[in-house]
Backbone and ligand atoms as CSV (ligand in chain L), in Angstrom:
chain,resi,resn,atom,element,x,y,z
A,1,ARG,N,N,10.064,3.577,16.011
A,1,ARG,CA,C,9.807,2.238,15.457
A,1,ARG,C,C,8.336,2.017,15.163
A,2,ARG,N,N,7.594,3.126,15.140
A,2,ARG,CA,C,6.189,3.019,14.735
A,2,ARG,C,C,6.113,3.255,13.233
A,3,VAL,N,N,5.526,2.278,12.540
A,3,VAL,CA,C,5.509,2.296,11.077
A,3,VAL,C,C,4.096,2.586,10.579
A,4,GLY,N,N,4.017,3.434,9.551
A,4,GLY,CA,C,2.774,3.653,8.824
A,4,GLY,C,C,2.897,3.010,7.460
A,5,ILE,N,N,1.925,2.199,7.081
A,5,ILE,CA,C,1.978,1.512,5.785
A,5,ILE,C,C,0.990,2.180,4.838
A,6,LEU,N,N,1.481,2.542,3.653
A,6,LEU,CA,C,0.627,3.188,2.650
A,6,LEU,C,C,0.322,2.209,1.526
A,7,ILE,N,N,-0.956,2.005,1.255
A,7,ILE,CA,C,-1.371,1.057,0.211
A,7,ILE,C,C,-2.368,1.712,-0.746
A,8,SER,N,N,-2.591,1.009,-1.876
A,8,SER,CA,C,-3.654,1.436,-2.792
A,8,SER,C,C,-4.570,0.285,-3.187
A,9,GLY,N,N,-4.168,-0.955,-2.865
A,9,GLY,CA,C,-4.929,-2.079,-3.424
A,9,GLY,C,C,-4.985,-3.294,-2.530
A,10,ARG,N,N,-4.546,-4.398,-3.127
A,10,ARG,CA,C,-4.639,-5.727,-2.524
A,10,ARG,C,C,-4.002,-5.821,-1.138
A,11,GLY,N,N,-2.815,-5.249,-1.005
A,11,GLY,CA,C,-2.200,-5.203,0.322
A,11,GLY,C,C,-1.537,-6.478,0.787
A,12,SER,N,N,-1.065,-7.308,-0.148
A,12,SER,CA,C,-0.427,-8.546,0.323
A,12,SER,C,C,0.913,-8.261,1.007
A,13,ASN,N,N,1.627,-7.243,0.543
A,13,ASN,CA,C,2.875,-6.891,1.238
A,13,ASN,C,C,2.592,-6.271,2.605
A,14,MET,N,N,1.547,-5.465,2.685
A,14,MET,CA,C,1.136,-4.917,3.987
A,14,MET,C,C,0.895,-6.050,4.980
A,15,ARG,N,N,0.193,-7.060,4.489
A,15,ARG,CA,C,-0.114,-8.192,5.348
A,15,ARG,C,C,1.164,-8.895,5.827
A,16,ALA,N,N,2.105,-9.082,4.912
A,16,ALA,CA,C,3.387,-9.696,5.298
A,16,ALA,C,C,4.106,-8.826,6.331
A,17,LEU,N,N,4.020,-7.506,6.158
A,17,LEU,CA,C,4.683,-6.601,7.118
A,17,LEU,C,C,4.022,-6.675,8.488
A,18,VAL,N,N,2.689,-6.780,8.497
A,18,VAL,CA,C,1.968,-6.857,9.773
A,18,VAL,C,C,2.291,-8.174,10.472
A,19,GLU,N,N,2.285,-9.248,9.713
A,19,GLU,CA,C,2.446,-10.576,10.317
A,19,GLU,C,C,3.876,-10.870,10.749
A,20,ASN,N,N,4.822,-10.101,10.246
A,20,ASN,CA,C,6.225,-10.383,10.577
A,20,ASN,C,C,6.918,-9.208,11.264
A,21,ALA,N,N,6.153,-8.394,11.947
A,21,ALA,CA,C,6.716,-7.250,12.666
A,21,ALA,C,C,7.410,-7.745,13.928
A,22,ILE,N,N,8.712,-7.462,14.039
A,22,ILE,CA,C,9.464,-7.859,15.233
A,22,ILE,C,C,9.991,-6.613,15.931
A,23,SER,N,N,10.783,-5.827,15.186
A,23,SER,CA,C,11.380,-4.650,15.827
A,23,SER,C,C,10.605,-3.376,15.537
A,24,TYR,N,N,9.468,-3.471,14.852
A,24,TYR,CA,C,8.615,-2.309,14.629
A,24,TYR,C,C,7.174,-2.677,14.942
A,25,GLU,N,N,6.382,-1.641,15.012
A,25,GLU,CA,C,4.967,-1.828,15.309
A,25,GLU,C,C,4.195,-1.109,14.198
A,26,VAL,N,N,3.191,-1.738,13.638
A,26,VAL,CA,C,2.389,-1.080,12.600
A,26,VAL,C,C,1.359,-0.192,13.292
A,27,ALA,N,N,1.581,1.121,13.185
A,27,ALA,CA,C,0.751,2.078,13.921
A,27,ALA,C,C,-0.496,2.454,13.133
A,28,LEU,N,N,-0.399,2.366,11.799
A,28,LEU,CA,C,-1.482,2.880,10.969
A,28,LEU,C,C,-1.346,2.353,9.545
A,29,VAL,N,N,-2.494,2.055,8.943
A,29,VAL,CA,C,-2.525,1.726,7.508
A,29,VAL,C,C,-3.308,2.826,6.805
A,30,VAL,N,N,-2.672,3.418,5.798
A,30,VAL,CA,C,-3.282,4.517,5.039
A,30,VAL,C,C,-3.544,4.049,3.615
A,31,SER,N,N,-4.700,4.411,3.072
A,31,SER,CA,C,-4.960,4.111,1.661
A,31,SER,C,C,-5.493,5.354,0.952
A,32,ASN,N,N,-5.014,5.552,-0.272
A,32,ASN,CA,C,-5.560,6.645,-1.083
A,32,ASN,C,C,-6.751,6.164,-1.908
A,33,LYS,N,N,-7.107,4.875,-1.712
A,33,LYS,CA,C,-8.287,4.298,-2.357
A,33,LYS,C,C,-9.176,3.722,-1.251
A,34,PRO,N,N,-10.286,4.376,-0.957
A,34,PRO,CA,C,-11.117,3.921,0.160
A,34,PRO,C,C,-11.628,2.491,0.018
A,35,ARG,N,N,-11.689,1.962,-1.201
A,35,ARG,CA,C,-12.189,0.600,-1.378
A,35,ARG,C,C,-11.072,-0.428,-1.523
A,36,ALA,N,N,-9.861,-0.062,-1.197
A,36,ALA,CA,C,-8.742,-1.010,-1.318
A,36,ALA,C,C,-9.017,-2.256,-0.474
A,37,PRO,N,N,-8.921,-3.445,-1.078
A,37,PRO,CA,C,-9.158,-4.681,-0.320
A,37,PRO,C,C,-8.245,-4.798,0.911
A,38,GLY,N,N,-7.027,-4.312,0.800
A,38,GLY,CA,C,-6.088,-4.406,1.922
A,38,GLY,C,C,-6.577,-3.664,3.158
A,39,LEU,N,N,-7.356,-2.631,2.920
A,39,LEU,CA,C,-7.888,-1.835,4.024
A,39,LEU,C,C,-8.852,-2.659,4.877
A,40,GLU,N,N,-9.628,-3.483,4.213
A,40,GLU,CA,C,-10.578,-4.327,4.944
A,40,GLU,C,C,-9.851,-5.341,5.798
A,41,TRP,N,N,-8.782,-5.892,5.224
A,41,TRP,CA,C,-8.008,-6.863,5.982
A,41,TRP,C,C,-7.431,-6.180,7.229
A,42,ALA,N,N,-6.915,-4.979,7.053
A,42,ALA,CA,C,-6.315,-4.253,8.180
A,42,ALA,C,C,-7.364,-3.983,9.265
A,43,ARG,N,N,-8.527,-3.532,8.841
A,43,ARG,CA,C,-9.607,-3.268,9.811
A,43,ARG,C,C,-9.991,-4.535,10.548
A,44,ALA,N,N,-10.135,-5.618,9.784
A,44,ALA,CA,C,-10.528,-6.889,10.394
A,44,ALA,C,C,-9.491,-7.369,11.400
A,45,HIS,N,N,-8.252,-6.890,11.245
A,45,HIS,CA,C,-7.203,-7.295,12.180
A,45,HIS,C,C,-6.941,-6.238,13.243
A,46,GLY,N,N,-7.886,-5.330,13.372
A,46,GLY,CA,C,-7.839,-4.380,14.479
A,46,GLY,C,C,-6.808,-3.271,14.330
A,47,LEU,N,N,-6.309,-3.059,13.115
A,47,LEU,CA,C,-5.310,-1.996,12.929
A,47,LEU,C,C,-6.006,-0.674,12.646
A,48,PRO,N,N,-5.464,0.414,13.177
A,48,PRO,CA,C,-6.007,1.730,12.829
A,48,PRO,C,C,-5.820,1.990,11.327
A,49,THR,N,N,-6.845,2.503,10.690
A,49,THR,CA,C,-6.749,2.799,9.262
A,49,THR,C,C,-7.234,4.219,8.993
A,50,TRP,N,N,-6.766,4.750,7.894
A,50,TRP,CA,C,-7.234,6.063,7.436
A,50,TRP,C,C,-7.257,6.023,5.924
A,51,SER,N,N,-8.327,6.510,5.317
A,51,SER,CA,C,-8.331,6.588,3.860
A,51,SER,C,C,-9.123,7.776,3.383
A,52,GLN,N,N,-8.672,8.279,2.260
A,52,GLN,CA,C,-9.383,9.363,1.591
A,52,GLN,C,C,-8.986,9.255,0.126
A,53,ASP,N,N,-9.974,9.338,-0.763
A,53,ASP,CA,C,-9.678,9.209,-2.184
A,53,ASP,C,C,-8.787,10.370,-2.634
A,54,SER,N,N,-7.694,10.022,-3.295
A,54,SER,CA,C,-6.771,11.076,-3.741
A,54,SER,C,C,-7.173,11.614,-5.116
A,55,LYS,N,N,-8.164,10.956,-5.721
A,55,LYS,CA,C,-8.553,11.384,-7.077
A,55,LYS,C,C,-9.078,12.818,-7.059
A,56,GLY,N,N,-8.513,13.640,-7.922
A,56,GLY,CA,C,-8.967,15.025,-8.034
A,56,GLY,C,C,-8.382,15.954,-6.979
A,57,ALA,N,N,-7.736,15.382,-5.958
A,57,ALA,CA,C,-7.183,16.240,-4.899
A,57,ALA,C,C,-5.903,16.923,-5.384
A,58,GLU,N,N,-5.655,18.100,-4.896
A,58,GLU,CA,C,-4.392,18.777,-5.210
A,58,GLU,C,C,-3.268,18.007,-4.496
A,59,LYS,N,N,-2.204,17.711,-5.240
A,59,LYS,CA,C,-1.220,16.741,-4.763
A,59,LYS,C,C,-0.610,17.072,-3.401
A,60,GLU,N,N,-0.033,18.261,-3.298
A,60,GLU,CA,C,0.661,18.574,-2.046
A,60,GLU,C,C,-0.320,18.744,-0.892
A,61,ALA,N,N,-1.487,19.319,-1.165
A,61,ALA,CA,C,-2.489,19.493,-0.100
A,61,ALA,C,C,-2.884,18.126,0.453
A,62,TYR,N,N,-3.080,17.177,-0.434
A,62,TYR,CA,C,-3.430,15.816,-0.010
A,62,TYR,C,C,-2.300,15.221,0.830
A,63,ASP,N,N,-1.081,15.377,0.338
A,63,ASP,CA,C,0.065,14.813,1.055
A,63,ASP,C,C,0.248,15.446,2.434
A,64,ARG,N,N,-0.079,16.716,2.561
A,64,ARG,CA,C,0.026,17.367,3.875
A,64,ARG,C,C,-0.966,16.772,4.868
A,65,VAL,N,N,-2.138,16.416,4.371
A,65,VAL,CA,C,-3.128,15.764,5.245
A,65,VAL,C,C,-2.613,14.394,5.686
A,66,VAL,N,N,-2.095,13.627,4.715
A,66,VAL,CA,C,-1.560,12.296,5.050
A,66,VAL,C,C,-0.435,12.428,6.075
A,67,SER,N,N,0.441,13.391,5.864
A,67,SER,CA,C,1.567,13.589,6.767
A,67,SER,C,C,1.083,13.905,8.186
A,68,ALA,N,N,0.058,14.727,8.283
A,68,ALA,CA,C,-0.489,15.082,9.600
A,68,ALA,C,C,-1.099,13.862,10.286
A,69,VAL,N,N,-1.788,13.041,9.502
A,69,VAL,CA,C,-2.399,11.827,10.054
A,69,VAL,C,C,-1.306,10.882,10.590
A,70,LEU,N,N,-0.211,10.774,9.850
A,70,LEU,CA,C,0.904,9.917,10.286
A,70,LEU,C,C,1.551,10.483,11.556
A,71,ASP,N,N,1.704,11.798,11.594
A,71,ASP,CA,C,2.268,12.448,12.787
A,71,ASP,C,C,1.396,12.218,14.017
A,72,GLU,N,N,0.095,12.294,13.800
A,72,GLU,CA,C,-0.835,12.086,14.907
A,72,GLU,C,C,-0.652,10.724,15.559
A,73,GLN,N,N,-0.281,9.751,14.736
A,73,GLN,CA,C,-0.059,8.393,15.261
A,73,GLN,C,C,1.405,8.170,15.642
A,74,SER,N,N,2.176,9.243,15.709
A,74,SER,CA,C,3.602,9.158,16.063
A,74,SER,C,C,4.384,8.181,15.198
A,75,VAL,N,N,4.068,8.177,13.913
A,75,VAL,CA,C,4.790,7.307,12.986
A,75,VAL,C,C,6.194,7.859,12.754
A,76,GLY,N,N,7.189,6.960,12.748
A,76,GLY,CA,C,8.567,7.370,12.503
A,76,GLY,C,C,9.079,6.922,11.142
A,77,THR,N,N,8.516,5.834,10.643
A,77,THR,CA,C,8.953,5.262,9.361
A,77,THR,C,C,7.728,4.923,8.522
A,78,ILE,N,N,7.826,5.219,7.225
A,78,ILE,CA,C,6.728,4.922,6.306
A,78,ILE,C,C,7.145,3.798,5.372
A,79,ALA,N,N,6.284,2.781,5.240
A,79,ALA,CA,C,6.530,1.698,4.287
A,79,ALA,C,C,5.472,1.763,3.198
A,80,LEU,N,N,5.907,2.000,1.971
A,80,LEU,CA,C,4.979,1.981,0.845
A,80,LEU,C,C,4.804,0.524,0.417
A,81,ALA,N,N,3.563,0.106,0.244
A,81,ALA,CA,C,3.300,-1.288,-0.127
A,81,ALA,C,C,2.202,-1.299,-1.190
A,82,GLY,N,N,2.641,-1.161,-2.440
A,82,GLY,CA,C,1.665,-1.076,-3.527
A,82,GLY,C,C,0.905,0.239,-3.473
A,83,PHE,N,N,1.598,1.294,-3.093
A,83,PHE,CA,C,0.996,2.637,-3.060
A,83,PHE,C,C,1.218,3.251,-4.441
A,84,MET,N,N,0.137,3.328,-5.217
A,84,MET,CA,C,0.269,3.656,-6.637
A,84,MET,C,C,0.109,5.153,-6.903
A,85,ARG,N,N,0.833,5.933,-6.152
A,85,ARG,CA,C,0.708,7.366,-6.298
A,85,ARG,C,C,2.077,7.944,-6.023
A,86,ILE,N,N,2.509,8.840,-6.889
A,86,ILE,CA,C,3.830,9.433,-6.690
A,86,ILE,C,C,3.706,10.541,-5.653
A,87,LEU,N,N,4.552,10.465,-4.636
A,87,LEU,CA,C,4.475,11.431,-3.543
A,87,LEU,C,C,5.057,12.780,-3.982
A,88,SER,N,N,4.528,13.863,-3.432
A,88,SER,CA,C,5.008,15.203,-3.802
A,88,SER,C,C,6.414,15.418,-3.239
A,89,PRO,N,N,7.191,16.277,-3.903
A,89,PRO,CA,C,8.526,16.611,-3.384
A,89,PRO,C,C,8.454,17.109,-1.944
A,90,TRP,N,N,7.401,17.833,-1.594
A,90,TRP,CA,C,7.255,18.312,-0.218
A,90,TRP,C,C,7.229,17.138,0.758
A,91,PHE,N,N,6.429,16.121,0.432
A,91,PHE,CA,C,6.268,14.977,1.335
A,91,PHE,C,C,7.592,14.211,1.470
A,92,VAL,N,N,8.242,13.999,0.324
A,92,VAL,CA,C,9.504,13.243,0.344
A,92,VAL,C,C,10.556,13.978,1.172
A,93,GLU,N,N,10.567,15.306,1.094
A,93,GLU,CA,C,11.513,16.099,1.882
A,93,GLU,C,C,11.162,16.044,3.370
A,94,GLU,N,N,9.881,16.175,3.660
A,94,GLU,CA,C,9.397,16.150,5.045
A,94,GLU,C,C,9.785,14.835,5.745
A,95,TRP,N,N,9.729,13.737,4.989
A,95,TRP,CA,C,10.014,12.398,5.544
A,95,TRP,C,C,11.337,11.847,5.023
A,96,ARG,N,N,12.227,12.709,4.656
A,96,ARG,CA,C,13.458,12.289,3.981
A,96,ARG,C,C,14.208,11.197,4.741
A,97,GLY,N,N,14.540,10.133,4.033
A,97,GLY,CA,C,15.296,9.034,4.623
A,97,GLY,C,C,14.456,8.123,5.499
A,98,ARG,N,N,13.156,8.397,5.572
A,98,ARG,CA,C,12.312,7.594,6.464
A,98,ARG,C,C,11.174,6.897,5.717
A,99,ILE,N,N,11.265,6.896,4.384
A,99,ILE,CA,C,10.253,6.204,3.570
A,99,ILE,C,C,10.937,5.079,2.803
A,100,VAL,N,N,10.389,3.874,2.909
A,100,VAL,CA,C,10.920,2.757,2.118
A,100,VAL,C,C,9.820,2.218,1.210
A,101,ASN,N,N,10.246,1.524,0.144
A,101,ASN,CA,C,9.308,0.999,-0.841
A,101,ASN,C,C,9.777,-0.373,-1.305
A,102,ILE,N,N,8.805,-1.207,-1.728
A,102,ILE,CA,C,9.158,-2.478,-2.372
A,102,ILE,C,C,8.831,-2.353,-3.851
A,103,HIS,N,N,9.780,-2.797,-4.669
A,103,HIS,CA,C,9.605,-2.674,-6.122
A,103,HIS,C,C,9.883,-4.031,-6.779
A,104,PRO,N,N,9.016,-4.457,-7.713
A,104,PRO,CA,C,9.159,-5.804,-8.267
A,104,PRO,C,C,10.152,-5.915,-9.422
A,105,SER,N,N,11.378,-5.470,-9.198
A,105,SER,CA,C,12.449,-5.711,-10.168
A,105,SER,C,C,13.763,-5.616,-9.418
A,106,LEU,N,N,14.826,-6.012,-10.105
A,106,LEU,CA,C,16.164,-5.853,-9.536
A,106,LEU,C,C,16.654,-4.467,-9.928
A,107,LEU,N,N,16.337,-3.490,-9.110
A,107,LEU,CA,C,16.767,-2.118,-9.399
A,107,LEU,C,C,18.287,-2.073,-9.504
A,108,PRO,N,N,18.870,-1.244,-10.362
A,108,PRO,CA,C,18.241,-0.146,-11.101
A,108,PRO,C,C,17.511,-0.558,-12.381
A,109,LYS,N,N,17.389,-1.847,-12.642
A,109,LYS,CA,C,16.630,-2.258,-13.831
A,109,LYS,C,C,15.137,-2.042,-13.615
A,110,TYR,N,N,14.461,-1.631,-14.665
A,110,TYR,CA,C,12.998,-1.587,-14.696
A,110,TYR,C,C,12.339,-0.795,-13.575
A,111,ARG,N,N,12.661,0.475,-13.531
A,111,ARG,CA,C,11.888,1.369,-12.670
A,111,ARG,C,C,10.502,1.521,-13.286
A,112,GLY,N,N,9.523,1.908,-12.493
A,112,GLY,CA,C,8.184,2.145,-13.037
A,112,GLY,C,C,7.351,0.879,-13.150
A,113,LEU,N,N,6.460,0.851,-14.129
A,113,LEU,CA,C,5.445,-0.212,-14.223
A,113,LEU,C,C,5.852,-1.347,-15.174
A,114,ASP,N,N,5.041,-2.412,-15.172
A,114,ASP,CA,C,5.191,-3.552,-16.103
A,114,ASP,C,C,6.571,-4.186,-16.053
A,115,THR,N,N,7.107,-4.294,-14.860
A,115,THR,CA,C,8.480,-4.774,-14.703
A,115,THR,C,C,8.661,-6.211,-15.214
A,116,HIS,N,N,7.660,-7.069,-14.942
A,116,HIS,CA,C,7.845,-8.490,-15.293
A,116,HIS,C,C,7.817,-8.690,-16.806
A,117,ALA,N,N,6.871,-8.034,-17.476
A,117,ALA,CA,C,6.805,-8.134,-18.940
A,117,ALA,C,C,8.094,-7.596,-19.556
A,118,ARG,N,N,8.617,-6.517,-18.995
A,118,ARG,CA,C,9.835,-5.928,-19.553
A,118,ARG,C,C,11.038,-6.857,-19.358
A,119,ALA,N,N,11.101,-7.512,-18.209
A,119,ALA,CA,C,12.223,-8.428,-17.947
A,119,ALA,C,C,12.162,-9.633,-18.887
A,120,ILE,N,N,10.951,-10.167,-19.093
A,120,ILE,CA,C,10.792,-11.323,-19.989
A,120,ILE,C,C,11.104,-10.918,-21.431
A,121,ASP,N,N,10.566,-9.789,-21.866
A,121,ASP,CA,C,10.800,-9.315,-23.244
A,121,ASP,C,C,12.281,-9.058,-23.517
A,122,ALA,N,N,12.992,-8.663,-22.478
A,122,ALA,CA,C,14.422,-8.374,-22.660
A,122,ALA,C,C,15.257,-9.650,-22.692
A,123,GLY,N,N,14.595,-10.808,-22.429
A,123,GLY,CA,C,15.327,-12.069,-22.418
A,123,GLY,C,C,16.155,-12.282,-21.159
A,124,ASP,N,N,15.830,-11.568,-20.085
A,124,ASP,CA,C,16.575,-11.734,-18.830
A,124,ASP,C,C,16.410,-13.157,-18.292
A,125,LYS,N,N,17.417,-13.630,-17.606
A,125,LYS,CA,C,17.337,-14.964,-16.993
A,125,LYS,C,C,16.961,-14.857,-15.513
A,126,ILE,N,N,17.139,-13.673,-14.973
A,126,ILE,CA,C,16.868,-13.481,-13.549
A,126,ILE,C,C,16.039,-12.213,-13.344
A,127,ALA,N,N,14.967,-12.352,-12.559
A,127,ALA,CA,C,14.167,-11.195,-12.157
A,127,ALA,C,C,14.308,-11.072,-10.635
A,128,GLY,N,N,13.393,-10.328,-10.023
A,128,GLY,CA,C,13.469,-10.247,-8.571
A,128,GLY,C,C,12.771,-9.032,-8.026
A,129,CYS,N,N,13.085,-8.706,-6.782
A,129,CYS,CA,C,12.450,-7.559,-6.130
A,129,CYS,C,C,13.494,-6.814,-5.302
A,130,SER,N,N,13.199,-5.556,-5.046
A,130,SER,CA,C,14.124,-4.688,-4.310
A,130,SER,C,C,13.364,-3.882,-3.271
A,131,VAL,N,N,13.993,-3.655,-2.137
A,131,VAL,CA,C,13.485,-2.689,-1.162
A,131,VAL,C,C,14.455,-1.516,-1.184
A,132,HIS,N,N,13.902,-0.307,-1.296
A,132,HIS,CA,C,14.773,0.862,-1.417
A,132,HIS,C,C,14.215,2.047,-0.642
A,133,ILE,N,N,15.088,3.002,-0.379
A,133,ILE,CA,C,14.668,4.248,0.254
A,133,ILE,C,C,14.075,5.147,-0.815
A,134,VAL,N,N,12.976,5.823,-0.475
A,134,VAL,CA,C,12.284,6.671,-1.440
A,134,VAL,C,C,12.919,8.054,-1.484
A,135,THR,N,N,13.248,8.466,-2.716
A,135,THR,CA,C,13.749,9.818,-2.959
A,135,THR,C,C,12.858,10.457,-4.019
A,136,ASP,N,N,13.226,11.677,-4.414
A,136,ASP,CA,C,12.434,12.395,-5.412
A,136,ASP,C,C,12.342,11.700,-6.754
A,137,GLU,N,N,13.391,10.948,-7.083
A,137,GLU,CA,C,13.405,10.280,-8.376
A,137,GLU,C,C,12.738,8.922,-8.225
A,138,LEU,N,N,11.818,8.581,-9.140
A,138,LEU,CA,C,11.012,7.362,-9.015
A,138,LEU,C,C,11.877,6.090,-8.972
A,139,ASP,N,N,11.677,5.279,-7.927
A,139,ASP,CA,C,12.339,3.977,-7.777
A,139,ASP,C,C,13.865,4.069,-7.874
A,140,ALA,N,N,14.432,5.157,-7.337
A,140,ALA,CA,C,15.859,5.379,-7.552
A,140,ALA,C,C,16.690,5.520,-6.272
A,141,GLY,N,N,16.084,5.490,-5.095
A,141,GLY,CA,C,16.859,5.682,-3.865
A,141,GLY,C,C,17.714,4.474,-3.501
A,142,GLU,N,N,18.514,4.638,-2.458
A,142,GLU,CA,C,19.431,3.576,-2.001
A,142,GLU,C,C,18.701,2.231,-1.854
A,143,VAL,N,N,19.286,1.198,-2.453
A,143,VAL,CA,C,18.704,-0.147,-2.352
A,143,VAL,C,C,19.162,-0.783,-1.034
A,144,LEU,N,N,18.198,-1.242,-0.240
A,144,LEU,CA,C,18.514,-1.844,1.059
A,144,LEU,C,C,18.728,-3.353,0.936
A,145,GLY,N,N,18.116,-3.944,-0.081
A,145,GLY,CA,C,18.292,-5.385,-0.279
A,145,GLY,C,C,17.449,-5.880,-1.429
A,146,GLN,N,N,17.840,-7.041,-1.963
A,146,GLN,CA,C,17.134,-7.605,-3.119
A,146,GLN,C,C,17.053,-9.114,-2.993
A,147,THR,N,N,16.068,-9.698,-3.659
A,147,THR,CA,C,16.006,-11.151,-3.811
A,147,THR,C,C,15.902,-11.464,-5.293
A,148,GLU,N,N,16.720,-12.390,-5.752
A,148,GLU,CA,C,16.665,-12.802,-7.161
A,148,GLU,C,C,15.666,-13.941,-7.327
A,149,VAL,N,N,14.972,-13.934,-8.455
A,149,VAL,CA,C,14.026,-14.998,-8.796
A,149,VAL,C,C,14.315,-15.406,-10.245
A,150,PRO,N,N,14.632,-16.682,-10.485
A,150,PRO,CA,C,14.961,-17.086,-11.859
A,150,PRO,C,C,13.746,-16.990,-12.784
A,151,ILE,N,N,13.984,-16.622,-14.026
A,151,ILE,CA,C,12.932,-16.618,-15.037
A,151,ILE,C,C,12.992,-17.967,-15.759
A,152,GLU,N,N,11.886,-18.711,-15.691
A,152,GLU,CA,C,11.848,-20.067,-16.250
A,152,GLU,C,C,11.460,-20.013,-17.731
A,153,PRO,N,N,11.823,-21.086,-18.485
A,153,PRO,CA,C,11.364,-21.151,-19.875
A,153,PRO,C,C,9.833,-21.104,-19.916
A,154,GLY,N,N,9.265,-20.380,-20.845
A,154,GLY,CA,C,7.808,-20.308,-20.974
A,154,GLY,C,C,7.150,-19.393,-19.948
A,155,GLU,N,N,7.962,-18.654,-19.237
A,155,GLU,CA,C,7.453,-17.752,-18.192
A,155,GLU,C,C,6.513,-16.691,-18.780
A,156,THR,N,N,5.429,-16.383,-18.067
A,156,THR,CA,C,4.562,-15.262,-18.444
A,156,THR,C,C,4.685,-14.197,-17.353
A,157,PRO,N,N,4.301,-12.963,-17.681
A,157,PRO,CA,C,4.333,-11.932,-16.642
A,157,PRO,C,C,3.539,-12.346,-15.402
A,158,ALA,N,N,2.412,-13.043,-15.603
A,158,ALA,CA,C,1.582,-13.443,-14.453
A,158,ALA,C,C,2.261,-14.503,-13.590
A,159,SER,N,N,2.892,-15.478,-14.248
A,159,SER,CA,C,3.543,-16.539,-13.463
A,159,SER,C,C,4.754,-15.975,-12.721
A,160,LEU,N,N,5.461,-15.075,-13.383
A,160,LEU,CA,C,6.635,-14.463,-12.741
A,160,LEU,C,C,6.197,-13.575,-11.575
A,161,GLU,N,N,5.121,-12.849,-11.774
A,161,GLU,CA,C,4.626,-11.972,-10.706
A,161,GLU,C,C,4.331,-12.770,-9.441
A,162,GLN,N,N,3.704,-13.935,-9.628
A,162,GLN,CA,C,3.367,-14.770,-8.464
A,162,GLN,C,C,4.602,-15.152,-7.664
A,163,ARG,N,N,5.649,-15.577,-8.358
A,163,ARG,CA,C,6.853,-16.027,-7.631
A,163,ARG,C,C,7.615,-14.850,-7.038
A,164,VAL,N,N,7.664,-13.746,-7.781
A,164,VAL,CA,C,8.352,-12.574,-7.235
A,164,VAL,C,C,7.606,-12.058,-6.000
A,165,LEU,N,N,6.275,-12.126,-6.055
A,165,LEU,CA,C,5.481,-11.641,-4.918
A,165,LEU,C,C,5.808,-12.428,-3.646
A,166,LEU,N,N,5.978,-13.744,-3.790
A,166,LEU,CA,C,6.349,-14.548,-2.617
A,166,LEU,C,C,7.698,-14.084,-2.070
A,167,ALA,N,N,8.610,-13.783,-2.974
A,167,ALA,CA,C,9.930,-13.281,-2.543
A,167,ALA,C,C,9.782,-11.927,-1.847
A,168,GLU,N,N,8.886,-11.086,-2.358
A,168,GLU,CA,C,8.643,-9.773,-1.733
A,168,GLU,C,C,8.185,-9.945,-0.291
A,169,HIS,N,N,7.274,-10.898,-0.086
A,169,HIS,CA,C,6.691,-11.087,1.248
A,169,HIS,C,C,7.724,-11.525,2.276
A,170,ALA,N,N,8.780,-12.171,1.817
A,170,ALA,CA,C,9.855,-12.562,2.738
A,170,ALA,C,C,10.861,-11.424,2.919
A,171,LEU,N,N,11.192,-10.767,1.800
A,171,LEU,CA,C,12.242,-9.732,1.838
A,171,LEU,C,C,11.816,-8.486,2.613
A,172,TYR,N,N,10.590,-8.020,2.366
A,172,TYR,CA,C,10.202,-6.699,2.889
A,172,TYR,C,C,10.195,-6.658,4.422
A,173,PRO,N,N,9.529,-7.600,5.096
A,173,PRO,CA,C,9.567,-7.535,6.565
A,173,PRO,C,C,10.981,-7.699,7.129
A,174,ARG,N,N,11.767,-8.553,6.512
A,174,ARG,CA,C,13.133,-8.759,7.021
A,174,ARG,C,C,13.905,-7.445,6.975
A,175,LEU,N,N,13.816,-6.750,5.847
A,175,LEU,CA,C,14.583,-5.506,5.719
A,175,LEU,C,C,13.982,-4.369,6.528
A,176,LEU,N,N,12.669,-4.354,6.684
A,176,LEU,CA,C,12.070,-3.290,7.486
A,176,LEU,C,C,12.444,-3.470,8.962
A,177,ASN,N,N,12.464,-4.711,9.422
A,177,ASN,CA,C,12.903,-4.967,10.799
A,177,ASN,C,C,14.327,-4.447,11.013
A,178,GLU,N,N,15.185,-4.640,10.012
A,178,GLU,CA,C,16.563,-4.124,10.108
A,178,GLU,C,C,16.595,-2.600,10.021
A,179,PHE,N,N,15.820,-2.077,9.075
A,179,PHE,CA,C,15.880,-0.639,8.784
A,179,PHE,C,C,15.493,0.214,9.981
A,180,VAL,N,N,14.461,-0.181,10.706
A,180,VAL,CA,C,14.019,0.648,11.826
A,180,VAL,C,C,15.043,0.658,12.963
A,181,CYS,N,N,15.996,-0.261,12.910
A,181,CYS,CA,C,17.025,-0.309,13.950
A,181,CYS,C,C,18.296,0.439,13.561
A,182,ARG,N,N,18.366,0.908,12.314
A,182,ARG,CA,C,19.659,1.441,11.885
A,182,ARG,C,C,19.829,2.922,12.187
L,1,GRF,C1,C,3.861,-5.429,-5.475
L,1,GRF,O1,O,4.283,-6.147,-6.604
L,1,GRF,C2,C,4.887,-4.381,-5.139
L,1,GRF,O2,O,6.185,-4.755,-5.421
L,1,GRF,C3,C,4.485,-3.244,-6.041
L,1,GRF,O3,O,3.076,-3.277,-6.067
L,1,GRF,C4,C,2.621,-4.602,-5.781
L,1,GRF,C5,C,1.721,-4.495,-4.587
L,1,GRF,O4,O,1.059,-5.692,-4.270
L,1,GRF,N1,N,5.037,-2.003,-5.567
L,1,GRF,P1,P,0.318,-5.825,-2.865
L,1,GRF,O5,O,-0.748,-4.733,-2.824
L,1,GRF,O6,O,1.324,-5.678,-1.787
L,1,GRF,O7,O,-0.333,-7.172,-2.889
């Protein structure tokens, strides 16, 4: 039930996971961007952190280092929270079934980037977010749960992102608390 959170940026989902941990403990926050704002928040809150720039690094070699760092902290489950780097097949296999991710769409719709603009352009009436298990295929593993968010008239990608993000902050900790117990 020791969780490692992987981030690349702002870290608002990381923060929600830290603040709402009931059945898990956040053992470590990892960032592939040493200047990620979320990393500072984690440090300021006394959480162990580790970061190393992944730019230019050989993919699997980098992932092996991250995996070792997580093992050192006895991490059992990995939560990706705005981790903007595709993990190597080696890493996904090594941690198979133990990595979860939050994605800002109602999967299987809109895997990848720019989910809100794509949902609005498609004329969708409902957007949302999903928590899923990470597999080799991008944003394609088993969905653990979703929250729907209505798309309002005149909606912009930015306004939709704000509301979906609030839904993410509620959904992710709830499902992670369940997931570590299953
Ligand atoms: C969130 O929208 C999440 O769904 C996506 O990346 C964004 C991360 O935001 N995977 P934050 O860093 O958690 O604030």
